[in-house]
N, C-alpha and C positions, 0 to 999 in steps of 0.2 A: 504494500500500500504506500503510495507516494504521500509524504508528509510535508514536504517543503520544496520549493524551487524559486530561484530568482534568475530569470532569463535575461532581464534587461541590465545592461551595463550602465552604471551611474557615473557621470562626469560632473565636475564642478569648475566654474570659471569665474573670474573676478569681474568680467565685463562682457557685453555682447560682442565687442570688437575681438576679444581673445577667442571667443567661440567661433566666430566667422572665419578668422584666420586659421585656426586649428583644423576646421572641417573643410576648408576650401570650397565654400558654397558658391555655386556658379550657375550657368545657364541651363544645365540639365537637371537642376533641382526644382521641385514644386513646393512652394511654401503656402500653407494655410495659416493665417495669423489673425489675432485681434488687432484691429486697425490702430487704436490709440497707442498700444505698446510698440507695434512695428514702426509707426511713424516717428516715435520718440527715440527709439534705440537702434533701429536697424536701417531705416531709410537713409539716414545720413552716411551710411557706409557704402552706398552706391552698389548694392548687390545686383547681379545680372540674372538672378533666378526669376522664375515666373511666380508672381505673388497674387493671391486672392485673399480677400478679407471675409471673415466669417459673417460680418454684418451685411455683406452683399446678399446673403441667403435668408436673412431674417434675424429678428431680435430674440433674445432669451435662449432657452435650452434647445438642443437640436430636435427637429421633427423629421419625420420620414420625407416630407416634401423638401425640406432644406437639404437633406442628404442626397436625394435624387438630383436636385439642381447642381450640387457640387460634383456628383458623378459625371453629369453631362459636361461640365466645364473641364474636368480633369481628362476625360476621354478625348476631348478636343485639343487640349493644350499639351498633355503628356508630361512625363517626368520620370526619371529613373529612381530618384530618391525623394521621399516625402519628408518635409520638415514642418512640424506643428509648433507654433509659437503662440501660446495663449493658455486660457484656463481649461477646466475639464471639458467644456463643451467643444472647444476647438480640437483638443486631443482626441476626444471620443469620435468626432467626425473624421479626423485624419486617419484613425486606425482602419477605417473601412476602405480607404484608398489603396491599402497594400494587397487587397484580395484580387485574385484573377477573375475574369469574366465580366460581362456587361449586365449584371443583375441589378434589381431594384433593392431599395432598403427593406421593403416588406419581404421579399424572397430571402434576403440574408438573415433578417431577424427571426423569421419563421422557420429557418433552417430548411428551406426547400431546395437549396443548392449547396454544392460542396464549398467549403471554406478553405481556400488554398492561398497561402501567402506567397507573393511573387515580387514584392518590393521592400526596400529598406525604409524604416521609419525612425526619425529622430524627433524627440519631443522636448520642448523647452517650456516648462510650466511657468506661468506668470501670476499664479495665485498660490496660496498655501493651504489648500483644502482638498482638492479632488483626488490627488494621488494617482490619477489616471495614467501618468507616465510610467508606472511600474505594475499596472494591473492588466489582466487580459479581458477586461470588461468594457463594453461600449453601451451607453444608455441613450435612448431616443424616445421622444413622445410620438405616438401614433395618433394622428389627428382624428381618425374615424372612431378610435376607442376612447379618446379623451383621457388617456393614461400613458404612462411610460412603460417601456419594456427594456429589459437588459439582455445583452448577448454576451456570454462568457465562452471564450474559445482561445486556445493557445496561439492560434494564427494572429490574434490581435495584440500580442505582446509587442511593445515598442523595443526596437533594437538598442537604442541608446537614449537614456534620459539625461538631460543637461540642466544642471541647477545653477542659476545665475541670480543670487539674492538681490542685486541692484534692480532687477526688473519689478520687484514688489514695491519699490519706493513710491510709485505714483498710484498705488492701489488705494481707492477711497476707504476710509475707516470702516464703514458699514460692510463693504465687501471683504475687507481683511478679517473682520470679526466673525462673520458668518462662515467664511472659508475655514478659518482656524477651528471653529466649533465643529464644522463638518469633518475635519481631520480627526478631531477628538472622538467623534461618533464612529468613524471608521475603526479607530483603535479600540474603543470600548465594546462595540458590537462584535468585532472579530475575536476579542478576548473570550467572550462567553459563547461563541459559536460552537456547535457540536464538532466542527471540522478543525477546531483549534488544537494546537499541540505545543510542546515546549519551545519549538523554534518560533512559531508565530507569536506566542505569548511574550517572548523577549522583545520583539519589535513593537507589539501593542503597548506594553508597559513603558518602554522608553519613550514612545510617542506621547502617551498620556502624561508622563512626568514632565516632559519638555513643554508641552502646551499649557498645562496648569501652572507650571513654574513661570512661564511667560505671562500668563494672565494675571498672576499675583503681582508681578512687577508693573504691568499696565494699570491695574487697579490702584496701586500705590503711587505711581508716578504720572499717570494720565495717558490719554490715547497716543500722544505724539511719541511716547517712549518706545512704541513698537518699532520705530526706525532703528533702534539699537538691537533689535531682536529678530530681524528679518531672516538671517541665516538660520537661527534656531527654529523658527516656525516653518521655513521651507524644508529643512531637514526632517522635522517632526512629521510634516505632511507626507514626505517621501517614505519614512519608516511606517507610518500608518497604512500607506498604500501597499507596501510589501506585505503587511499583516493581512489586510482584507483581501489582497490578491490571492492569498493562499487559503485563508479561512472563511472569507465571505462576510457580508453584512446581513442584517436580519430585519426584524419587524419595524424598526425605526425608518429604515429606507423604504420598506414596502408600503407603510402607511402614508409616507410623504408623497408618493407618486400621484394619487388623485388630486392632491392640493396643487401640485405643479402642473398637472395636465389640464385641469379645469380653470384654475385661477392664475396660472403662469407665475407662481412663486418660484424664485430661484432655488436651485437644488440645496445649497447649504442652509438657507433660511427655512425651507420647508422641513428639512430634517430636524432642525433645531426645535421646531414646535413639538416634536414627539419624544425627544430624548428622555427626559425625566419621567414622563407619564408612562412610557413603555417599560422602563426599568423598575418603576414602582409597581407596575402590574406583574412583572416577573417576580418581584419580591413577595407579592401576595400569593402567587401560585407555587413557587418553589424557592424558598429562601436559603436552602442548603446548597451543598455542592459548589459548583464553579462560581455562582453568584456570591456566595459567602466569601470566597477568596478575593473576588473583585472588590467587595465592600470593605474588606480589611485593607486592601491596597489603596483604595480611594480615600478611606478614612485617614491614612497616613499622609496623603497628598493634601487633603483639605483640613486636617487638624481637627477631626471630630470622630465620634463613635460610629461603629458600623451601621447602626440603625438610623443615623442622621444623614448619611452620605447624600441621598438624593435631594433632600431639602437644602443641604449646604451647597450642593452642586448647582441647583436652581438659583440660589441666591448669588453665587459667584458669577455665573454666566449672565445673569440679569444686570450685573454691574459692568460687564463688558458691553452688552447690548441687550435692551429689554426684549423679552419674548411677547409677541402679540397673541391675543385670542384668535381662534380660527375665524370668527365672525368678522374680524377686521379685514380679512381678505375677500369677503363677500360670501363665504360659505353659509348655506342655509341649514336649519336644524334637521330637515328631512334627509339631508345628504349624509348624515352620520351612517344610516343604514345602507344607502346606495354605495357610498365610498367603501364601506367594509366589505360588501359583497363583491365589488369590483376588485379589491385587493385579493380576496379569497380566490377569485376566478383567475386572475392574471399574474399573481406574484408568488406562486408556489415555490419557485426557486429560492426566494428570499425567506419566505415563511419557514421552509424546511431548514434554513440555516440559523433560525432564531433559537435563543436559549430555551424558551417555551413556545410552542406553536399555538398561536391564538386562533380561536374560532371567529367567525364573522360577528357573532354577538359580542364577544369580548372586545373586538376592535371597535365596534359601534359604540360601546360604552366609553372607550378612550376618546373617540371623536366627540362624544357628547360632553365629557368632562372638560375638554379643551375648548369647546365652542365659546 
């Protein structure tokens, strides 16, 4: 039984210029990028590569329609090497460009076609949350379902992940905060996953420790202090990505997908809504075993007893960025049941990786509590 793998090589550079010089980026490369970051850090370098911006295909998280439009451009423009410069949405879309064939997003995500990797992918993350640069997962919203779907396949592993902390400097505080919380969620969910083991736990715990340590410093010194911690947060996100790339995420992610799909809440912010509620529900259902170990570890990080960890965690995260009630996004009370049924129908991959597998009724209760 395979317990751990890390297929992606991880590189680190002090600047975008160092990265470009080392990799010899040129006219045979195809770059998918976030426009703001690319124009600030890469455009002045005068690259000859073919460049398209993720915003050309739509705002927000990737959809099947956005991916199909990207496929069309790439098949017309070509490129031997794919370079993704952006957050999780950019990297998730770029992962699909490595595959052979002229298939649609729906055919790929529904696994109706073979998934064969035929191109090299280099990923440069510009947020500190997704961890997509080291996972074999791509996430997309399917417009006809009003929900997200995840595709996990080893063909989607990035060949080389390039960490450049300076690229996080222009990240607005709200995006920084929700990205970092998303990385924490990757770490905490992977830690209690049934697929976790000693190898993945090591990465999960280190990521949680670095993120909470950074949050304590930001709470003490103010939001601008994050500028001193960008390397730590980017590294922690990468470690959490390695953990969940092997052990998976669970019910927090599963329950966030309808909120993103229907109300277009960004991935990290949507996940944040469900973190403490899901783990409190885990505590009600099965307080022993792996969760007890986690609570002991979190108690040490948060300076509290095991039974207080989720209240203390909620308080700490709210001081980083307040969590909104679900109604603030437009959610309606009746959607608690419909969202829960949607998750039960379409997110079995994630529910099966949860510490406790929730029923639709149990998920509906959580939606109602957070409304």
